[in-house]
N, C-alpha and C positions, 0 to 999 in steps of 0.2 A: 581184613577179609570182609567181603559184603555178606549180607544176610539174605536168606531166601525171601522171595517176594511174599507179601501178605495178601495174595489173591489166589483163586482156584488154579490148580495145575491145568495144563493144556488138556491132559487126559481126563480131568474132572469135568472140563467144559464139554469135551467130546461125548462123554458118558452120561451127561446130565439129561433128564427127560426134557423134551421140548417145552412142556408146560412149566418148567422150572426156570427156563432161560430168562424170561422177562424179569423175574424177581432177582435173579443173579445179577443182571445188569443194573437194576435199580440199586441194589445193595452196593455194588462196586462204584456206582456214580455218587452215592451218598458218602462213601468212604474216600472219594476222590481218587480212585484206583483204576477206573475203567480206561482212561486214556493211557496210563502206564501199561496196562495189560495189552491193549491194542498195539502200542508201540513195540512191545516185546514180541508179540505175535508177528507183526510185520518185519521186524529184524530177522527173526527165525525164518520167515517165509522167503526173504530176499537173499540171505547169506548163510543160512544154516546148512548142516549136513542133510542129505536126502530124507532121512527119517524125521528130522526136526522140521523141515519144510513141509512134509506131509502132514504131520500133527498140527502144525500151525495153520495150514490151509483148512483142515478139517475143523479146528477149533473156531476159526474166523467164520466159516460157513455155519456152524452151529449157533454162533452169535448173531447170524442174520446178514453178514456181509456177503455181497456178491462178488465173486472173483472172476475176472475175465482173462 
């Protein structure tokens, strides 16, 4: 069985203050986890249940990604 990812939860990202997001991204990049997080967010956005899609969309928006 897999282990939980070692990055902030989608809800942690959504709830993070905007002035903390840049530091969060830098920390994730340093740990080489940012691309894994974005991949997981995209997977949930494209094929998750409606609640998962909404949380993934909101987390990506919080990280500065523009969704069209």
